[in-house]
C-alpha positions as CSV (number, residue, x, y, z in Angstrom):
1,M,91.4,44.5,85.3
2,N,87.7,43.7,85.3
3,T,85.0,46.2,84.3
4,Y,81.7,46.3,86.0
5,N,78.7,48.5,85.3
6,I,76.4,50.0,88.0
7,I,73.3,49.0,85.9
8,D,74.2,45.3,86.3
9,S,72.0,44.0,89.1
10,S,74.4,41.1,89.9
11,F,77.2,43.7,90.4
12,I,75.0,45.7,92.8
13,N,74.7,42.7,95.0
14,S,78.4,41.8,94.9
15,S,80.8,42.2,97.8
16,L,83.0,44.4,95.7
17,Y,80.2,47.0,95.2
18,K,79.1,46.7,98.9
19,D,82.7,47.4,100.0
20,F,83.0,50.3,97.6
21,I,79.7,51.9,98.9
22,K,80.8,51.3,102.5
23,A,84.0,53.3,101.8
24,N,82.1,55.9,99.8
25,S,78.8,56.3,101.6
26,S,78.0,59.9,100.6
27,N,77.3,61.5,97.2
28,G,78.6,64.3,95.1
29,F,77.3,65.5,91.7
30,L,79.0,65.9,88.3
31,R,77.8,68.3,85.6
32,I,79.2,67.9,82.1
33,R,79.2,71.0,79.9
34,A,80.3,70.6,76.2
35,Y,80.7,73.5,73.8
36,S,82.7,74.8,70.9
37,I,83.7,78.2,69.5
38,N,84.6,79.9,72.8
39,E,81.4,78.6,74.5
40,A,79.1,80.0,71.8
41,L,78.0,76.6,70.5
42,P,76.7,73.8,72.7
43,I,77.6,70.3,71.6
44,E,74.7,67.8,71.5
45,G,75.4,64.1,71.3
46,L,78.8,64.0,73.0
47,R,79.0,60.5,74.5
48,V,80.3,60.4,78.1
49,V,81.4,57.5,80.3
50,V,82.2,58.1,84.0
51,S,84.1,55.5,86.0
52,T,86.5,54.9,88.8
53,I,89.0,52.3,89.8
54,Y,88.5,50.3,93.0
55,N,90.6,47.4,94.1
56,N,92.0,47.1,90.6
57,N,88.5,47.0,89.0
58,K,86.9,49.5,86.8
59,I,83.4,50.5,87.9
60,V,81.3,52.4,85.3
61,F,78.8,54.7,87.0
62,F,77.3,56.6,84.1
63,E,77.0,56.4,80.3
64,G,75.0,59.0,78.3
65,E,75.0,61.9,75.9
66,T,74.9,65.6,76.2
67,D,71.5,67.2,75.4
68,S,70.8,70.1,72.9
69,S,72.2,72.5,75.5
70,G,75.5,70.6,75.6
71,L,74.7,69.5,79.2
72,I,74.4,66.4,81.3
73,N,73.1,67.6,84.7
74,R,73.6,66.1,88.2
75,I,75.3,62.8,87.7
76,K,75.1,61.3,91.2
77,L,78.4,59.7,92.2
78,P,79.5,58.0,95.5
79,T,82.0,60.0,97.5
80,P,83.7,59.5,100.9
81,E,81.9,61.0,103.9
82,S,83.5,64.2,105.1
83,D,85.7,64.0,108.2
84,T,84.3,66.6,110.5
85,D,87.5,66.4,112.5
86,N,89.6,67.5,109.5
87,L,87.8,69.9,107.2
88,V,91.0,71.4,105.9
89,I,91.8,68.3,103.9
90,P,88.5,67.0,102.5
91,K,88.2,63.4,101.6
92,T,87.8,62.8,97.8
93,I,87.5,60.1,95.2
94,N,88.9,60.3,91.7
95,Y,86.6,59.6,88.7
96,K,87.6,59.2,85.1
97,I,85.5,60.9,82.4
98,E,85.8,59.6,78.9
99,V,84.3,61.6,76.1
100,F,83.6,60.6,72.5
101,Y,82.3,62.7,69.6
102,D,82.3,60.5,66.5
103,E,81.6,63.4,64.1
104,L,85.1,64.8,64.8
105,G,86.8,61.6,65.9
106,L,87.2,63.1,69.3
107,N,88.3,60.8,72.1
108,R,89.4,62.5,75.3
109,T,89.9,61.5,79.0
110,Y,89.5,63.8,82.0
111,E,90.0,63.1,85.7
112,V,88.0,64.8,88.4
113,N,88.0,64.7,92.1
114,M,84.6,64.4,93.7
115,Y,83.6,65.6,97.1
116,E,80.6,65.0,99.4
117,N,77.7,67.3,98.6
118,I,79.6,69.3,96.0
119,C,78.6,69.7,92.3
120,V,81.7,69.6,90.2
121,V,81.5,71.0,86.6
122,Q,83.6,69.5,83.9
123,N,83.8,71.8,80.8
124,I,84.7,70.1,77.5
125,N,85.8,72.3,74.7
126,V,85.2,70.6,71.3
127,P,87.3,72.1,68.5
128,P,85.2,73.3,65.5
129,K,85.4,71.4,62.2
130,T,86.8,73.4,59.4
131,L,85.5,72.9,55.8
132,E,87.9,73.1,52.8
133,V,86.8,76.7,52.2
134,G,87.7,77.7,55.7
135,V,84.1,78.0,57.0
136,L,83.4,76.6,60.5
137,W,80.9,73.8,60.7
138,Q,79.3,72.0,63.6
């Protein structure tokens, strides 16, 4: 399986990308929300990679880190256009969210279905680090 990144200009001009966009001509939005201690402590610096598989190729659409509020807002992702003849079963595309937090050795993967014109929120609960004396540390 090959891996391509959306920031690569040669990939943007490829037939693979053009075919993908033709099949996914609309957009949805993803919001990442990282926290710890029952949502009391936002996690800054959580590294996030968002990708999908298309024709046995991995396409990376976003790489970044959460801000001081533990957020990454409005990651724009391609989605299939809604079928107005069948709104009961909306068209969707599956994206993989990989999260890394080196301070705790955290490495998790989530999957999310994205829909046209919908903002999907992915909550990421990071376990607190416990010191030897039993005090929570972040």
